[in-house]
C-alpha positions, 0 to 999 in steps of 0.5 A, spaced: 336 518 752 341 523 755 339 531 756 345 536 758 343 543 760 349 548 761 347 555 764 351 561 765 349 567 768 352 574 770 349 579 775 352 586 776 350 593 779 348 598 773 353 602 771 358 600 776 359 593 774 361 596 767 367 600 770 373 597 767 377 596 774 372 597 779 367 593 775 369 586 777 368 588 785 361 589 783 360 583 778 358 576 779 358 570 775 354 563 776 355 557 772 350 551 772 351 544 769 345 539 769 344 532 766 338 528 766 338 520 764 332 517 761 332 509 763 326 504 761 326 498 764 322 492 761 320 486 765 320 480 760 314 475 762 313 468 758 305 467 756 302 461 754 300 460 746 293 463 744 288 458 742 285 460 735 278 463 736 279 464 743 278 471 746 285 474 748 284 477 755 288 484 757 289 487 764 283 492 763 278 486 762 278 485 770 278 493 771 272 496 775 269 502 773 269 508 778 264 513 780 264 520 782 264 519 789 270 514 789 273 520 784 273 525 790 274 521 796 
């Protein structure tokens, strides 16, 4: 996925920036262009076929539940 953002900003002093000839001296403009790419990386792994009737294990099966003290330390 690609995200493009274009921003144009113009700043000027009130009333003086609107004067036809002198206004350009009291006015500034800025342009900003940014692009963001989202890259998803997948690592393939070979696994053994499951035996019918056997419970499949997941990485969460070996998880140890935390307690409140571990949460704050």
